[in-house]
C-alpha positions in Angstrom: 92.3 -26.4 -9.1 89.0 -24.5 -8.9 85.9 -25.8 -7.2 82.5 -24.1 -7.1 80.2 -24.9 -4.2 76.6 -24.0 -5.0 73.5 -23.5 -2.7 75.2 -23.8 0.6 73.6 -22.6 3.8 76.7 -20.9 5.2 77.5 -20.4 8.8 80.7 -18.4 8.9 80.1 -18.9 12.0 77.4 -16.2 11.8 74.5 -17.3 9.5 74.9 -15.9 6.0 72.0 -17.8 4.4 72.2 -19.4 0.9 75.6 -18.6 -0.8 77.8 -19.8 -3.6 81.6 -20.2 -3.0 84.5 -20.3 -5.4 87.6 -22.2 -4.1 90.9 -21.7 -6.0 94.0 -23.5 -4.8 93.9 -23.5 -1.1 91.8 -20.4 -0.6 88.2 -19.2 -0.6 88.2 -16.6 -3.3 84.6 -15.6 -3.6 81.4 -15.8 -1.6 78.4 -14.7 -3.6 74.6 -14.5 -3.4 74.5 -14.9 -7.2 75.3 -18.0 -9.2 79.0 -18.3 -10.1 79.6 -18.9 -13.8 83.1 -19.7 -15.0 84.5 -20.4 -18.5 87.5 -22.3 -17.2 87.7 -26.0 -16.1 86.3 -26.5 -12.6 84.4 -28.9 -10.5 81.0 -28.3 -8.9 79.5 -29.4 -5.6 75.8 -28.7 -5.1 75.1 -28.5 -1.4 71.3 -28.4 -2.1 70.7 -26.0 0.8 72.6 -28.0 3.4 74.8 -26.4 6.0 78.4 -25.4 5.3 80.7 -24.5 8.2 84.4 -23.9 8.8 86.4 -27.1 9.4 86.9 -28.0 13.0 90.2 -27.1 14.8 91.3 -29.8 17.3 93.5 -27.8 19.6 94.6 -30.8 21.8 95.5 -34.0 20.1 98.4 -36.5 20.6 99.4 -36.8 16.9 102.4 -39.0 17.8 100.1 -41.2 20.0 99.8 -41.0 23.8 99.4 -43.6 26.5 102.0 -45.8 28.0 100.6 -45.6 31.5 100.0 -49.3 31.7 103.3 -50.4 30.2 105.0 -50.0 26.8 102.4 -52.1 25.0 99.8 -49.4 25.8 101.7 -46.7 23.8 99.2 -45.5 21.2 100.4 -45.3 17.6 100.5 -42.0 15.7 97.1 -40.8 14.6 96.6 -41.3 10.8 95.2 -38.5 8.6 91.7 -39.9 8.1 91.0 -39.9 11.9 91.1 -36.1 11.6 89.5 -35.3 8.3 86.9 -38.1 8.6 85.7 -36.3 11.7 85.6 -32.9 10.0 88.9 -31.7 11.6 91.0 -29.7 9.1 93.6 -28.3 11.6 95.2 -30.0 14.6 97.6 -29.0 17.3 99.7 -31.8 18.6 101.3 -32.2 22.0 103.0 -34.6 24.4 101.4 -35.8 27.6 102.5 -38.2 30.3 105.1 -39.8 28.1 107.5 -36.9 27.2 110.5 -39.3 27.5 110.1 -42.0 24.8 108.3 -39.3 22.7 109.9 -35.9 22.3 109.6 -32.6 20.6 111.6 -33.8 17.7 109.2 -36.7 16.9 106.3 -34.3 17.4 107.6 -31.8 14.9 108.3 -34.6 12.5 104.8 -35.8 12.7 103.5 -32.3 12.1 105.5 -32.1 8.9 104.3 -35.6 7.9 100.6 -34.5 8.2 101.4 -31.3 6.3 102.9 -33.3 3.4 99.6 -35.2 3.3 97.6 -32.0 2.8 96.6 -31.2 6.3 97.2 -28.1 8.6 99.2 -29.2 11.7 101.0 -27.4 14.5 102.3 -28.4 17.9 103.4 -27.4 21.4 106.8 -27.9 22.9 107.1 -29.5 26.3 104.8 -32.0 27.9 103.5 -33.0 31.4 106.8 -32.5 33.2 109.6 -30.1 34.2 112.1 -29.4 32.9 110.2 -29.3 29.7 111.4 -31.4 26.8 112.4 -29.0 24.0 114.1 -29.0 20.7 116.5 -26.1 21.1 117.0 -26.0 24.8 114.3 -23.6 25.9 110.6 -23.1 25.5 111.1 -19.5 24.3 113.6 -20.4 21.6 111.5 -23.4 20.4 108.5 -21.1 19.8 110.6 -18.4 18.2 112.8 -20.5 15.9 110.7 -23.6 15.2 107.8 -22.6 12.9 105.2 -25.2 13.8 105.7 -24.7 17.5 103.0 -22.2 18.8 103.2 -22.6 22.6 104.1 -24.9 25.4 102.1 -27.8 26.9 100.4 -29.8 28.1 102.1 -29.0 31.4 100.3 -31.0 34.1 99.0 -29.5 37.4 96.8 -30.9 40.1 97.7 -34.4 39.0 99.7 -37.2 40.6 101.6 -37.7 37.3 102.8 -34.1 37.2 106.2 -32.7 38.3 104.3 -30.8 41.0 105.4 -27.4 39.7 105.8 -24.5 42.1 104.4 -21.1 41.5 107.8 -19.7 40.5 108.3 -22.6 38.0 104.9 -22.0 36.5 105.6 -18.3 36.2 108.9 -18.9 34.5 107.4 -21.1 31.8 104.5 -18.8 31.3 106.8 -15.8 30.9 108.9 -17.5 28.3 105.7 -18.4 26.3 104.4 -14.8 26.6 107.6 -13.2 25.5 107.8 -15.6 22.5 104.3 -14.5 21.6 105.4 -10.9 21.5 108.4 -11.8 19.4 106.6 -13.9 16.8 102.9 -13.2 16.8 102.2 -16.9 17.6 99.8 -18.0 20.3 102.5 -18.2 22.9 100.3 -19.7 25.6 100.9 -22.2 28.4 98.5 -25.1 27.8 97.7 -26.7 31.1 96.6 -30.3 31.7 94.2 -30.4 34.8 94.1 -33.5 36.8 91.6 -34.5 39.5 93.6 -33.0 42.4 91.8 -30.8 44.9 94.1 -27.9 44.2 92.3 -27.4 40.9 93.2 -24.1 39.3 94.5 -22.4 42.5 98.1 -22.2 41.1 96.8 -20.3 38.0 94.8 -17.9 40.2 97.8 -17.3 42.3 100.0 -16.7 39.2 97.5 -14.1 37.9 97.4 -12.3 41.3 101.1 -12.0 41.8 102.4 -11.4 38.2 101.9 -9.1 35.2 101.6 -12.0 32.8 98.4 -11.6 30.7 95.5 -14.0 31.5 95.4 -15.2 27.9 98.8 -16.9 28.5 97.2 -19.5 30.7 95.0 -22.0 28.9 93.6 -24.8 31.1 92.1 -27.9 29.5 90.0 -30.8 30.7 87.9 -28.3 32.7 84.8 -30.5 32.6 86.4 -33.5 34.3 85.3 -32.2 37.7 82.4 -30.0 38.5 84.4 -27.7 40.8 87.0 -27.4 38.1 84.4 -26.2 35.6 83.2 -23.5 37.9 86.7 -22.4 38.6 87.5 -22.2 34.9 84.4 -20.1 34.3 85.7 -17.5 36.7 89.1 -17.5 34.9 87.3 -16.9 31.6 85.9 -13.7 33.1 89.5 -12.6 33.7 90.5 -13.2 30.1 91.8 -16.9 30.0 90.7 -19.2 27.2 89.4 -22.4 28.8 89.0 -25.8 27.1 86.4 -28.6 27.4 87.5 -32.1 26.5 85.2 -34.4 24.6 85.5 -37.3 27.0 83.0 -39.1 29.3 83.2 -37.8 32.9 80.7 -39.9 34.7 79.1 -38.4 37.9 82.2 -36.4 38.8 82.2 -33.9 36.0 80.0 -32.5 33.2 79.6 -34.4 30.0 80.9 -32.3 27.0 77.5 -31.2 25.6 76.3 -30.2 29.1 79.5 -28.3 29.8 79.1 -26.3 26.6 75.4 -25.6 27.3 76.1 -24.5 30.9 78.8 -22.1 29.6 76.6 -20.8 26.8 73.7 -20.0 29.2 75.7 -18.0 31.7 76.9 -14.4 31.5 80.4 -15.4 30.4 82.6 -14.3 27.5 81.5 -16.6 24.7 84.7 -16.1 22.8 86.8 -17.7 25.5 85.6 -21.3 25.4 86.9 -24.1 23.1 86.5 -27.8 22.8 89.1 -30.4 21.9 89.2 -34.2 21.6 92.4 -35.4 23.3 92.6 -37.6 20.3 95.3 -40.2 20.3 95.7 -39.9 24.0 94.8 -42.4 26.7 91.9 -41.8 29.0 93.0 -43.6 32.2 91.0 -43.9 35.5 93.1 -44.3 38.7 92.4 -45.6 42.1 93.1 -43.3 45.1 96.5 -44.9 45.6 97.5 -43.9 42.0 97.2 -47.4 40.5 95.5 -47.8 37.2 91.8 -48.8 37.3 91.0 -48.9 33.6 92.0 -47.1 30.3 90.4 -46.0 27.1 91.7 -44.0 24.1 90.4 -40.9 22.5 89.7 -39.9 18.9 88.8 -36.6 17.2 85.4 -38.0 16.2 84.3 -37.6 19.9 84.4 -33.9 19.4 82.3 -34.2 16.2 79.7 -36.4 18.1 79.3 -33.5 20.6 78.6 -31.2 17.7 76.0 -33.7 16.5 74.4 -33.9 19.9 74.0 -30.1 20.1 72.5 -30.0 16.6 70.0 -32.8 17.4 69.0 -31.0 20.5 67.9 -28.0 18.4 70.6 -25.6 19.6 71.5 -22.7 17.3 74.5 -23.6 15.3 75.9 -20.0 15.3 76.0 -20.1 19.1 78.2 -23.2 19.6 80.1 -23.5 16.3 82.7 -21.0 17.5 83.8 -23.4 20.3 84.9 -25.8 17.5 86.4 -23.3 15.1 86.5 -19.6 15.5 87.4 -19.4 19.1 90.2 -21.9 18.6 91.6 -19.9 15.7 91.5 -16.7 17.8 93.4 -18.4 20.6 96.0 -20.0 18.3 96.4 -16.8 16.2 95.4 -18.8 13.1 94.3 -15.8 11.1 93.2 -17.7 8.0 91.4 -20.5 9.9 88.0 -20.9 11.7 85.9 -18.6 9.5 84.2 -18.8 6.1 85.4 -15.6 4.5 87.1 -14.5 1.3 90.9 -15.0 1.6 90.6 -17.6 4.3 91.9 -21.1 3.9 89.5 -23.4 2.2 88.9 -25.6 5.2 85.3 -26.5 5.4 82.6 -29.0 6.1 79.4 -29.6 4.0 76.7 -31.5 5.9 73.9 -33.5 4.5 70.2 -32.7 5.0 70.3 -34.7 8.3 73.2 -32.5 9.6 75.8 -35.2 9.2 79.1 -34.8 7.5 78.9 -35.2 3.7 82.1 -33.5 2.4 85.3 -32.3 4.1 87.7 -30.0 2.3 91.1 -29.2 3.7 93.2 -26.5 2.0 91.1 -26.7 -1.1 91.2 -30.5 -1.5 88.3 -32.8 -0.8 89.3 -35.4 1.7 85.8 -36.7 2.3 83.4 -36.8 -0.6 79.8 -38.2 -0.3 80.8 -39.6 3.1 83.7 -41.6 1.5 87.3 -41.0 2.6 89.1 -40.3 -0.7 92.4 -39.1 0.7 94.2 -41.2 3.3 97.5 -41.1 5.0 100.6 -42.7 3.6 100.3 -45.9 5.6 96.6 -46.2 5.7 
């Protein structure tokens, strides 16, 4: 299967200007300033000067469904394929959250394989909120080493009343297993940390970095924008070499809304390659009273991340400055060497926008999933 994309304004993420691309199989085979002429059967997409970017990578999504914090009836179903590709997401990393009991690493890996069979790039973490971590093989290290889709451990909860209240030594043990697994495999091998609203914030991570030799990149906190003080703490960790992750959820007066968080980070003297954004798609978004009882609950989708991208575009921000948060930076963190960039030899995961900067086409591994804003490939049960 060969596809030629003509007249695309390419952001790779750096701006390349008007280019023509040839896609063969699942790869980008050619990027050219000159027209591409072929004498073999192929399809053509004329972008008509519109923007083309790498597909988004959603590094934090509950692919098996999350929830369950208000009873069994609030367990979210598995996330179908179109919820990802319809939002421009072409790669997802699944995980377990509060419910790492009725859902487990086995079901997570199975859902990864299901999404892959449907033509999508999917990976996952082992573990969940709690200790001891739920695993497939008996340890975090062996899961990462021996189970191909497993790239790290998470989301381990800290500073949250739902967590196992891990001690410093427990945190260091999990982080060391992830780090050693990274050395053995070349995978991401990081500890993905759920941050709650607790006053301790990121103090446990700061202490871990001060008393151990474990590299900062091993610790990867998420939900950093849910509280303003958390965001400031996370920015300091980024200076030390940690990747930090904004979540595309509403924060109210307590935190920074996602576009504001990205802009605040962009406008500071901070390492711009150490910030990512994810959706928490499929997960529940609960609010709790001070006594730990549930106040209300909502559920997240990947499109929330895409809407943040649109907001930044509409505000006139430069695409090349914030696009890496959705693509390139995530690929670097995850060690996805063929993802997150428009380059020859990379996976053909890309988004073509219309002239109003809204998604027109989405291609995953060389196949169009969205064409002229219509979902043409859906999941098995959609």
